[in-house]
A tleap script that builds the chain and sets N, CA, C and O, in Angstrom:
source leaprc.protein.ff14SB
mol = sequence {
  NMET ALA LEU GLY ASN GLU ALA ASN GLN SER
  GLU MET ASN GLY VAL ILE HIE ALA TYR VAL
  GLU GLU ILE LYS ARG LEU LEU GLY ALA ASP
  PHE ILE ARG ALA VAL VAL TYR GLY SER TYR
  ALA ARG GLY GLU TYR THR ASP GLU SER ASP
  ILE ASP ILE ALA VAL PHE THR SER ARG GLU
  THR SER GLU PHE TYR GLY LEU ILE ASP LYS
  ILE SER GLU ILE THR PHE GLU TYR ASN VAL
  LYS TYR ASP VAL ILE LEU SER PRO VAL PHE
  GLN ASN VAL VAL GLN TYR GLU ARG MET LEU
  SER VAL LEU PRO TYR TYR GLN SER ILE GLN
  ARG GLU GLY VAL THR VAL CGLY
}
set mol.1.N position { -11.577 7.494 -0.526 }
set mol.1.CA position { -11.181 6.519 -1.634 }
set mol.1.C position { -10.856 5.325 -0.642 }
set mol.1.O position { -10.183 5.518 0.370 }
set mol.2.N position { -11.335 4.162 -0.960 }
set mol.2.CA position { -10.946 2.947 -0.305 }
set mol.2.C position { -9.632 2.464 -0.857 }
set mol.2.O position { -9.419 2.449 -2.070 }
set mol.3.N position { -8.650 2.023 0.144 }
set mol.3.CA position { -7.297 1.773 -0.191 }
set mol.3.C position { -7.088 0.261 -0.004 }
set mol.3.O position { -5.920 -0.100 0.142 }
set mol.4.N position { -8.060 -0.680 0.013 }
set mol.4.CA position { -7.946 -1.998 0.332 }
set mol.4.C position { -7.363 -2.909 -0.648 }
set mol.4.O position { -7.150 -4.079 -0.329 }
set mol.5.N position { -7.049 -2.412 -1.972 }
set mol.5.CA position { -6.390 -3.446 -2.951 }
set mol.5.C position { -5.385 -2.643 -3.776 }
set mol.5.O position { -5.241 -1.424 -3.676 }
set mol.6.N position { -4.703 -3.443 -4.601 }
set mol.6.CA position { -3.630 -2.833 -5.422 }
set mol.6.C position { -4.097 -1.760 -6.291 }
set mol.6.O position { -3.542 -0.663 -6.353 }
set mol.7.N position { -5.249 -2.134 -7.038 }
set mol.7.CA position { -5.766 -1.054 -7.850 }
set mol.7.C position { -5.975 0.221 -7.280 }
set mol.7.O position { -5.669 1.229 -7.917 }
set mol.8.N position { -6.523 0.292 -6.014 }
set mol.8.CA position { -6.803 1.521 -5.316 }
set mol.8.C position { -5.382 2.147 -4.982 }
set mol.8.O position { -5.193 3.355 -5.125 }
set mol.9.N position { -4.516 1.397 -4.591 }
set mol.9.CA position { -3.170 1.777 -4.126 }
set mol.9.C position { -2.567 2.542 -5.345 }
set mol.9.O position { -2.024 3.635 -5.186 }
set mol.10.N position { -2.673 1.949 -6.550 }
set mol.10.CA position { -2.229 2.618 -7.791 }
set mol.10.C position { -2.918 3.818 -8.085 }
set mol.10.O position { -2.240 4.746 -8.527 }
set mol.11.N position { -4.088 3.977 -7.934 }
set mol.11.CA position { -4.994 5.025 -8.055 }
set mol.11.C position { -4.552 6.233 -7.061 }
set mol.11.O position { -4.458 7.392 -7.464 }
set mol.12.N position { -4.300 5.855 -5.762 }
set mol.12.CA position { -3.796 6.736 -4.872 }
set mol.12.C position { -2.396 7.223 -5.111 }
set mol.12.O position { -2.128 8.389 -4.822 }
set mol.13.N position { -1.602 6.534 -5.547 }
set mol.13.CA position { -0.131 6.870 -6.064 }
set mol.13.C position { -0.371 7.993 -7.167 }
set mol.13.O position { 0.251 9.053 -7.106 }
set mol.14.N position { -1.268 7.736 -8.150 }
set mol.14.CA position { -1.406 8.821 -9.030 }
set mol.14.C position { -1.982 10.042 -8.548 }
set mol.14.O position { -1.654 11.119 -9.047 }
set mol.15.N position { -2.852 9.953 -7.576 }
set mol.15.CA position { -3.322 11.137 -6.953 }
set mol.15.C position { -2.233 11.992 -6.180 }
set mol.15.O position { -2.200 13.222 -6.138 }
set mol.16.N position { -1.348 11.114 -5.576 }
set mol.16.CA position { -0.287 11.734 -4.769 }
set mol.16.C position { 0.709 12.418 -5.848 }
set mol.16.O position { 1.134 13.550 -5.618 }
set mol.17.N position { 1.053 11.777 -6.939 }
set mol.17.CA position { 1.930 12.367 -7.947 }
set mol.17.C position { 1.392 13.650 -8.609 }
set mol.17.O position { 2.142 14.601 -8.830 }
set mol.18.N position { 0.091 13.662 -8.921 }
set mol.18.CA position { -0.642 14.869 -9.459 }
set mol.18.C position { -0.604 16.000 -8.481 }
set mol.18.O position { -0.364 17.142 -8.876 }
set mol.19.N position { -0.850 15.707 -7.110 }
set mol.19.CA position { -0.783 16.623 -6.207 }
set mol.19.C position { 0.656 17.346 -6.165 }
set mol.19.O position { 0.860 18.560 -6.201 }
set mol.20.N position { 1.556 16.363 -6.085 }
set mol.20.CA position { 2.977 16.965 -6.052 }
set mol.20.C position { 3.354 17.732 -7.261 }
set mol.20.O position { 4.112 18.696 -7.151 }
set mol.21.N position { 2.901 17.387 -8.345 }
set mol.21.CA position { 3.147 18.114 -9.530 }
set mol.21.C position { 2.547 19.524 -9.516 }
set mol.21.O position { 3.111 20.458 -10.085 }
set mol.22.N position { 1.368 19.660 -8.840 }
set mol.22.CA position { 0.805 21.033 -8.721 }
set mol.22.C position { 1.622 21.753 -7.703 }
set mol.22.O position { 1.881 22.926 -7.972 }
set mol.23.N position { 2.014 21.332 -6.733 }
set mol.23.CA position { 2.864 21.935 -5.715 }
set mol.23.C position { 4.281 22.416 -6.407 }
set mol.23.O position { 4.813 23.502 -6.176 }
set mol.24.N position { 4.771 21.449 -7.261 }
set mol.24.CA position { 6.038 21.776 -7.829 }
set mol.24.C position { 5.745 23.021 -8.737 }
set mol.24.O position { 6.461 24.021 -8.703 }
set mol.25.N position { 4.745 22.911 -9.481 }
set mol.25.CA position { 4.450 24.175 -10.543 }
set mol.25.C position { 4.274 25.429 -9.502 }
set mol.25.O position { 4.717 26.518 -9.867 }
set mol.26.N position { 3.710 25.329 -8.353 }
set mol.26.CA position { 3.428 26.625 -7.537 }
set mol.26.C position { 4.812 27.033 -7.092 }
set mol.26.O position { 5.049 28.240 -7.150 }
set mol.27.N position { 5.748 26.246 -6.666 }
set mol.27.CA position { 6.983 26.588 -6.104 }
set mol.27.C position { 8.120 26.881 -7.029 }
set mol.27.O position { 9.123 27.517 -6.702 }
set mol.28.N position { 7.884 26.360 -8.233 }
set mol.28.CA position { 8.867 26.496 -9.242 }
set mol.28.C position { 10.249 25.930 -8.859 }
set mol.28.O position { 10.443 24.829 -8.343 }
set mol.29.N position { 11.230 26.895 -9.205 }
set mol.29.CA position { 12.701 26.453 -8.981 }
set mol.29.C position { 12.883 26.110 -7.470 }
set mol.29.O position { 13.653 25.214 -7.124 }
set mol.30.N position { 12.163 26.836 -6.584 }
set mol.30.CA position { 12.381 26.438 -5.092 }
set mol.30.C position { 12.081 25.021 -4.720 }
set mol.30.O position { 12.601 24.570 -3.700 }
set mol.31.N position { 11.312 24.294 -5.432 }
set mol.31.CA position { 10.993 22.902 -5.141 }
set mol.31.C position { 12.199 22.099 -5.216 }
set mol.31.O position { 12.950 22.103 -6.190 }
set mol.32.N position { 12.379 21.360 -4.086 }
set mol.32.CA position { 13.552 20.380 -4.141 }
set mol.32.C position { 13.168 18.931 -4.351 }
set mol.32.O position { 13.716 18.284 -5.243 }
set mol.33.N position { 12.215 18.377 -3.539 }
set mol.33.CA position { 11.695 17.097 -3.619 }
set mol.33.C position { 10.487 16.895 -2.600 }
set mol.33.O position { 10.382 17.595 -1.593 }
set mol.34.N position { 9.653 15.967 -2.904 }
set mol.34.CA position { 8.599 15.541 -1.981 }
set mol.34.C position { 8.743 14.123 -1.613 }
set mol.34.O position { 9.138 13.259 -2.396 }
set mol.35.N position { 8.399 13.916 -0.360 }
set mol.35.CA position { 8.664 12.511 0.316 }
set mol.35.C position { 7.323 12.104 1.103 }
set mol.35.O position { 6.887 12.772 2.041 }
set mol.36.N position { 6.797 11.085 0.681 }
set mol.36.CA position { 5.722 10.593 1.353 }
set mol.36.C position { 6.282 9.644 2.491 }
set mol.36.O position { 7.153 8.808 2.251 }
set mol.37.N position { 5.707 9.835 3.789 }
set mol.37.CA position { 6.158 9.048 4.954 }
set mol.37.C position { 5.007 8.741 5.839 }
set mol.37.O position { 3.885 9.140 5.529 }
set mol.38.N position { 5.198 8.108 6.839 }
set mol.38.CA position { 4.071 7.608 7.795 }
set mol.38.C position { 3.410 6.357 7.245 }
set mol.38.O position { 3.938 5.622 6.410 }
set mol.39.N position { 2.141 6.165 7.812 }
set mol.39.CA position { 1.554 4.849 7.667 }
set mol.39.C position { 1.379 4.594 6.091 }
set mol.39.O position { 1.291 3.411 5.762 }
set mol.40.N position { 1.325 5.469 5.176 }
set mol.40.CA position { 1.064 5.157 3.821 }
set mol.40.C position { 2.406 4.606 3.211 }
set mol.40.O position { 2.428 3.665 2.418 }
set mol.41.N position { 3.569 5.306 3.670 }
set mol.41.CA position { 4.820 4.765 3.155 }
set mol.41.C position { 5.204 3.491 3.733 }
set mol.41.O position { 5.918 2.705 3.111 }
set mol.42.N position { 4.718 3.233 5.002 }
set mol.42.CA position { 4.960 1.955 5.566 }
set mol.42.C position { 4.108 0.795 5.181 }
set mol.42.O position { 4.353 -0.364 5.519 }
set mol.43.N position { 3.138 1.152 4.488 }
set mol.43.CA position { 2.049 0.206 4.027 }
set mol.43.C position { 1.030 -0.275 4.982 }
set mol.43.O position { 0.316 -1.260 4.794 }
set mol.44.N position { 1.016 0.572 6.126 }
set mol.44.CA position { 0.168 0.381 7.193 }
set mol.44.C position { -1.220 1.233 7.217 }
set mol.44.O position { -1.965 1.195 8.196 }
set mol.45.N position { -1.473 1.921 6.179 }
set mol.45.CA position { -2.603 2.870 6.022 }
set mol.45.C position { -3.809 2.090 6.113 }
set mol.45.O position { -3.805 0.894 5.824 }
set mol.46.N position { -4.888 2.726 6.516 }
set mol.46.CA position { -6.353 2.366 6.432 }
set mol.46.C position { -7.160 3.411 5.748 }
set mol.46.O position { -6.647 4.487 5.444 }
set mol.47.N position { -8.326 3.151 5.511 }
set mol.47.CA position { -9.219 4.201 4.827 }
set mol.47.C position { -9.358 5.418 5.779 }
set mol.47.O position { -9.936 6.389 5.292 }
set mol.48.N position { -8.986 5.507 6.866 }
set mol.48.CA position { -9.098 6.642 7.863 }
set mol.48.C position { -7.590 7.388 7.964 }
set mol.48.O position { -7.433 8.393 8.658 }
set mol.49.N position { -6.574 6.814 7.239 }
set mol.49.CA position { -5.388 7.393 7.293 }
set mol.49.C position { -5.196 8.676 6.537 }
set mol.49.O position { -5.881 8.888 5.536 }
set mol.50.N position { -4.343 9.505 6.938 }
set mol.50.CA position { -4.084 10.613 6.001 }
set mol.50.C position { -2.800 10.185 5.292 }
set mol.50.O position { -2.280 9.096 5.540 }
set mol.51.N position { -2.282 11.065 4.390 }
set mol.51.CA position { -1.183 10.700 3.526 }
set mol.51.C position { -0.246 11.880 3.929 }
set mol.51.O position { -0.564 13.040 3.665 }
set mol.52.N position { 0.807 11.596 4.514 }
set mol.52.CA position { 1.859 12.517 5.056 }
set mol.52.C position { 2.749 12.741 3.907 }
set mol.52.O position { 3.203 11.764 3.310 }
set mol.53.N position { 3.058 14.014 3.521 }
set mol.53.CA position { 3.948 14.357 2.459 }
set mol.53.C position { 4.868 15.559 3.005 }
set mol.53.O position { 4.464 16.657 3.388 }
set mol.54.N position { 6.033 15.157 2.959 }
set mol.54.CA position { 7.082 16.454 3.228 }
set mol.54.C position { 7.642 16.990 1.984 }
set mol.54.O position { 8.264 16.322 1.158 }
set mol.55.N position { 7.370 18.289 1.906 }
set mol.55.CA position { 7.808 18.895 0.721 }
set mol.55.C position { 8.986 19.880 1.160 }
set mol.55.O position { 8.877 20.777 1.995 }
set mol.56.N position { 10.129 19.545 0.440 }
set mol.56.CA position { 11.440 20.140 0.689 }
set mol.56.C position { 11.639 21.251 -0.153 }
set mol.56.O position { 11.376 21.086 -1.345 }
set mol.57.N position { 12.093 22.467 0.263 }
set mol.57.CA position { 12.286 23.594 -0.764 }
set mol.57.C position { 13.430 24.353 -0.407 }
set mol.57.O position { 13.928 24.144 0.699 }
set mol.58.N position { 13.983 25.292 -1.244 }
set mol.58.CA position { 14.878 26.149 -1.007 }
set mol.58.C position { 14.461 27.385 -0.188 }
set mol.58.O position { 15.318 28.108 0.321 }
set mol.59.N position { 13.191 27.615 -0.066 }
set mol.59.CA position { 12.519 28.815 0.610 }
set mol.59.C position { 12.618 28.578 2.073 }
set mol.59.O position { 12.514 27.474 2.607 }
set mol.60.N position { 12.848 29.818 2.733 }
set mol.60.CA position { 12.829 29.769 4.214 }
set mol.60.C position { 11.245 29.426 4.662 }
set mol.60.O position { 10.313 29.658 3.892 }
set mol.61.N position { 11.067 28.894 5.891 }
set mol.61.CA position { 9.692 28.573 6.346 }
set mol.61.C position { 8.944 30.035 6.328 }
set mol.61.O position { 7.761 30.104 5.993 }
set mol.62.N position { 9.588 31.039 6.653 }
set mol.62.CA position { 8.761 32.393 6.743 }
set mol.62.C position { 8.311 32.736 5.436 }
set mol.62.O position { 7.265 33.373 5.314 }
set mol.63.N position { 9.030 32.362 4.373 }
set mol.63.CA position { 8.430 32.701 3.066 }
set mol.63.C position { 7.210 31.897 2.581 }
set mol.63.O position { 6.719 32.246 1.507 }
set mol.64.N position { 6.727 30.984 3.167 }
set mol.64.CA position { 5.580 30.341 2.825 }
set mol.64.C position { 4.157 31.124 3.119 }
set mol.64.O position { 3.082 30.811 2.609 }
set mol.65.N position { 4.358 32.131 3.981 }
set mol.65.CA position { 3.058 32.859 4.504 }
set mol.65.C position { 2.291 33.297 3.320 }
set mol.65.O position { 1.063 33.298 3.391 }
set mol.66.N position { 2.992 33.731 2.055 }
set mol.66.CA position { 2.251 34.395 1.168 }
set mol.66.C position { 1.720 33.194 0.225 }
set mol.66.O position { 0.998 33.517 -0.719 }
set mol.67.N position { 2.015 31.899 0.408 }
set mol.67.CA position { 1.549 30.890 -0.278 }
set mol.67.C position { 0.592 29.972 0.361 }
set mol.67.O position { 0.075 29.019 -0.223 }
set mol.68.N position { 0.388 30.293 1.553 }
set mol.68.CA position { -0.467 29.408 2.401 }
set mol.68.C position { -1.889 29.243 1.929 }
set mol.68.O position { -2.434 28.146 2.050 }
set mol.69.N position { -2.544 30.311 1.377 }
set mol.69.CA position { -4.020 30.277 0.858 }
set mol.69.C position { -3.934 29.460 -0.374 }
set mol.69.O position { -4.856 28.659 -0.528 }
set mol.70.N position { -3.022 29.501 -1.275 }
set mol.70.CA position { -2.977 28.706 -2.463 }
set mol.70.C position { -2.631 27.312 -2.201 }
set mol.70.O position { -3.162 26.470 -2.924 }
set mol.71.N position { -1.810 26.921 -1.264 }
set mol.71.CA position { -1.458 25.656 -0.916 }
set mol.71.C position { -2.790 25.003 -0.293 }
set mol.71.O position { -3.184 23.887 -0.631 }
set mol.72.N position { -3.350 25.698 0.517 }
set mol.72.CA position { -4.468 25.268 1.185 }
set mol.72.C position { -5.613 24.913 0.248 }
set mol.72.O position { -6.294 23.898 0.393 }
set mol.73.N position { -5.785 25.800 -0.711 }
set mol.73.CA position { -6.858 25.603 -1.800 }
set mol.73.C position { -6.528 24.245 -2.682 }
set mol.73.O position { -7.401 23.425 -2.970 }
set mol.74.N position { -5.395 24.148 -2.998 }
set mol.74.CA position { -5.009 23.106 -3.884 }
set mol.74.C position { -5.189 21.756 -3.009 }
set mol.74.O position { -5.797 20.788 -3.465 }
set mol.75.N position { -4.584 21.766 -1.646 }
set mol.75.CA position { -4.832 20.602 -0.921 }
set mol.75.C position { -6.233 20.283 -0.774 }
set mol.75.O position { -6.658 19.147 -0.980 }
set mol.76.N position { -6.982 21.277 -0.415 }
set mol.76.CA position { -8.536 21.093 -0.127 }
set mol.76.C position { -9.220 20.631 -1.418 }
set mol.76.O position { -10.222 19.935 -1.257 }
set mol.77.N position { -8.889 20.873 -2.521 }
set mol.77.CA position { -9.535 20.400 -3.691 }
set mol.77.C position { -9.174 18.937 -3.871 }
set mol.77.O position { -9.995 18.128 -4.303 }
set mol.78.N position { -7.964 18.618 -3.543 }
set mol.78.CA position { -7.607 17.257 -3.880 }
set mol.78.C position { -8.254 16.262 -2.758 }
set mol.78.O position { -8.625 15.118 -3.019 }
set mol.79.N position { -8.324 16.802 -1.614 }
set mol.79.CA position { -8.963 16.139 -0.504 }
set mol.79.C position { -10.358 15.775 -0.756 }
set mol.79.O position { -10.782 14.646 -0.510 }
set mol.80.N position { -11.167 16.830 -1.302 }
set mol.80.CA position { -12.502 16.674 -1.615 }
set mol.80.C position { -12.753 15.775 -2.689 }
set mol.80.O position { -13.546 14.838 -2.592 }
set mol.81.N position { -11.993 16.082 -3.874 }
set mol.81.CA position { -12.138 15.354 -5.118 }
set mol.81.C position { -11.963 13.917 -4.980 }
set mol.81.O position { -12.760 13.138 -5.503 }
set mol.82.N position { -10.974 13.531 -4.312 }
set mol.82.CA position { -10.458 12.044 -4.277 }
set mol.82.C position { -10.808 11.394 -2.951 }
set mol.82.O position { -10.599 10.189 -2.810 }
set mol.83.N position { -11.366 12.175 -1.899 }
set mol.83.CA position { -11.856 11.559 -0.603 }
set mol.83.C position { -10.618 10.999 0.004 }
set mol.83.O position { -10.524 9.841 0.410 }
set mol.84.N position { -9.721 11.850 0.037 }
set mol.84.CA position { -8.480 11.588 0.909 }
set mol.84.C position { -8.057 12.601 1.913 }
set mol.84.O position { -8.777 13.592 2.040 }
set mol.85.N position { -7.050 12.495 2.601 }
set mol.85.CA position { -6.597 13.552 3.471 }
set mol.85.C position { -5.131 13.653 3.311 }
set mol.85.O position { -4.337 12.941 3.926 }
set mol.86.N position { -4.787 14.620 2.411 }
set mol.86.CA position { -3.257 14.880 2.266 }
set mol.86.C position { -2.918 15.855 3.134 }
set mol.86.O position { -3.558 16.895 3.287 }
set mol.87.N position { -1.786 15.511 3.792 }
set mol.87.CA position { -1.236 16.354 4.839 }
set mol.87.C position { 0.188 16.811 4.652 }
set mol.87.O position { 1.156 16.319 5.232 }
set mol.88.N position { 0.219 17.785 3.798 }
set mol.88.CA position { 1.635 18.350 3.526 }
set mol.88.C position { 2.278 19.246 4.565 }
set mol.88.O position { 1.626 20.080 5.194 }
set mol.89.N position { 3.533 19.057 4.721 }
set mol.89.CA position { 4.499 19.700 5.586 }
set mol.89.C position { 5.623 20.327 4.765 }
set mol.89.O position { 6.308 19.622 4.025 }
set mol.90.N position { 5.807 21.524 4.873 }
set mol.90.CA position { 6.762 22.292 4.028 }
set mol.90.C position { 7.958 22.636 4.857 }
set mol.90.O position { 7.814 23.214 5.935 }
set mol.91.N position { 9.098 22.311 4.407 }
set mol.91.CA position { 10.438 22.461 5.105 }
set mol.91.C position { 11.457 22.813 4.180 }
set mol.91.O position { 11.597 22.253 3.093 }
set mol.92.N position { 12.230 23.816 4.640 }
set mol.92.CA position { 13.505 24.184 4.093 }
set mol.92.C position { 14.592 23.112 4.196 }
set mol.92.O position { 14.919 22.635 5.282 }
set mol.93.N position { 15.168 22.731 2.980 }
set mol.93.CA position { 15.953 21.573 3.023 }
set mol.93.C position { 17.182 21.737 3.736 }
set mol.93.O position { 17.657 20.753 4.303 }
set mol.94.N position { 17.802 22.915 3.790 }
set mol.94.CA position { 18.945 23.107 4.678 }
set mol.94.C position { 18.661 22.958 6.128 }
set mol.94.O position { 19.497 22.386 6.827 }
set mol.95.N position { 17.509 23.439 6.674 }
set mol.95.CA position { 17.198 23.414 8.023 }
set mol.95.C position { 16.812 21.878 8.336 }
set mol.95.O position { 17.117 21.411 9.434 }
set mol.96.N position { 16.217 21.180 7.483 }
set mol.96.CA position { 16.073 19.830 7.550 }
set mol.96.C position { 17.230 18.982 7.786 }
set mol.96.O position { 17.266 18.164 8.705 }
set mol.97.N position { 18.165 19.173 6.968 }
set mol.97.CA position { 19.515 18.467 6.885 }
set mol.97.C position { 20.286 18.741 8.106 }
set mol.97.O position { 20.946 17.843 8.630 }
set mol.98.N position { 20.233 20.136 8.672 }
set mol.98.CA position { 20.934 20.545 9.835 }
set mol.98.C position { 20.370 19.805 10.974 }
set mol.98.O position { 21.156 19.296 11.773 }
set mol.99.N position { 19.053 19.680 11.150 }
set mol.99.CA position { 18.448 19.162 12.400 }
set mol.99.C position { 18.185 17.604 12.245 }
set mol.99.O position { 17.659 16.994 13.175 }
set mol.100.N position { 18.524 17.005 11.158 }
set mol.100.CA position { 18.275 15.570 11.007 }
set mol.100.C position { 18.724 14.694 12.105 }
set mol.100.O position { 17.985 13.807 12.533 }
set mol.101.N position { 19.947 14.912 12.595 }
set mol.101.CA position { 20.481 14.053 13.535 }
set mol.101.C position { 19.998 14.403 14.899 }
set mol.101.O position { 20.469 13.794 15.859 }
set mol.102.N position { 19.168 15.259 15.058 }
set mol.102.CA position { 18.617 15.560 16.426 }
set mol.102.C position { 17.065 15.343 16.531 }
set mol.102.O position { 16.584 15.047 17.624 }
set mol.103.N position { 16.366 15.465 15.553 }
set mol.103.CA position { 14.853 15.457 15.650 }
set mol.103.C position { 14.461 14.066 15.223 }
set mol.103.O position { 14.786 13.615 14.125 }
set mol.104.N position { 13.771 13.409 16.091 }
set mol.104.CA position { 13.149 11.995 15.696 }
set mol.104.C position { 12.198 12.097 14.557 }
set mol.104.O position { 12.158 11.210 13.704 }
set mol.105.N position { 11.317 13.302 14.502 }
set mol.105.CA position { 10.383 13.442 13.510 }
set mol.105.C position { 11.050 13.438 12.128 }
set mol.105.O position { 10.540 12.802 11.205 }
set mol.106.N position { 12.289 14.202 11.957 }
set mol.106.CA position { 12.933 14.308 10.683 }
set mol.106.C position { 13.618 12.653 10.348 }
set mol.106.O position { 13.610 12.101 9.247 }
set mol.107.N position { 14.080 12.197 11.401 }
set mol.107.CA position { 14.667 10.803 11.327 }
set mol.107.C position { 13.723 9.830 10.711 }
set mol.107.O position { 14.095 9.013 9.869 }
set mol.108.N position { 12.342 9.939 11.192 }
set mol.108.CA position { 11.507 8.996 10.701 }
set mol.108.C position { 11.033 9.256 9.138 }
set mol.108.O position { 10.711 8.347 8.373 }
set mol.109.N position { 11.049 10.692 8.795 }
set mol.109.CA position { 10.928 10.797 7.332 }
set mol.109.C position { 12.069 10.349 6.470 }
set mol.109.O position { 11.883 9.996 5.306 }
set mol.110.N position { 13.321 10.363 7.074 }
set mol.110.CA position { 14.562 10.007 6.355 }
set mol.110.C position { 14.374 8.380 6.391 }
set mol.110.O position { 14.666 7.767 5.364 }
set mol.111.N position { 13.987 7.790 7.321 }
set mol.111.CA position { 14.033 6.226 7.549 }
set mol.111.C position { 12.905 5.662 6.649 }
set mol.111.O position { 13.132 4.723 5.886 }
set mol.112.N position { 11.821 6.181 6.737 }
set mol.112.CA position { 10.640 5.406 6.102 }
set mol.112.C position { 10.092 6.168 4.756 }
set mol.112.O position { 9.285 5.613 4.011 }
set mol.113.N position { 10.545 7.346 4.534 }
set mol.113.CA position { 10.113 8.091 3.339 }
set mol.113.C position { 10.335 7.534 2.055 }
set mol.113.O position { 11.322 6.832 1.837 }
set mol.114.N position { 9.364 7.834 1.064 }
set mol.114.CA position { 9.482 7.519 -0.323 }
set mol.114.C position { 9.396 8.800 -1.211 }
set mol.114.O position { 8.411 9.537 -1.248 }
set mol.115.N position { 10.540 8.974 -1.918 }
set mol.115.CA position { 10.560 10.152 -2.742 }
set mol.115.C position { 9.494 10.091 -3.863 }
set mol.115.O position { 9.502 9.128 -4.629 }
set mol.116.N position { 8.655 10.996 -3.982 }
set mol.116.CA position { 7.488 10.955 -5.069 }
set mol.116.C position { 7.697 12.099 -6.120 }
set mol.116.O position { 7.035 12.153 -7.156 }
set mol.117.N position { 8.579 12.930 -5.810 }
set mol.117.CA position { 8.742 14.044 -6.849 }
set mol.117.C position { 9.960 15.026 -6.401 }
set mol.117.O position { 10.262 15.993 -7.099 }
savepdb mol mol.pdb
quit
């Protein structure tokens, strides 16, 4: 999907929101929020950029192993259907908040992230 104009950005935002809604349904009550960060959030994306999405949950990281296949399937379907590269990262919200002050990666999510769900 070409991202060069406002109409395309609006369409991409719709794709991101729809994807997050599917992930939210999959996780149920364990879903806390989703945050887009990286080049897309900064407005520096190109047609070759991926869309970084941090998904915060109440689940422990080890509890995602049973969902990896379904998450991968949903992500693949969106990537192919919309010609995008969605790059989700799933993180326990308590661990994230505990490590926020020491991990630059988490700090960049906090600094530039845009909550989308």
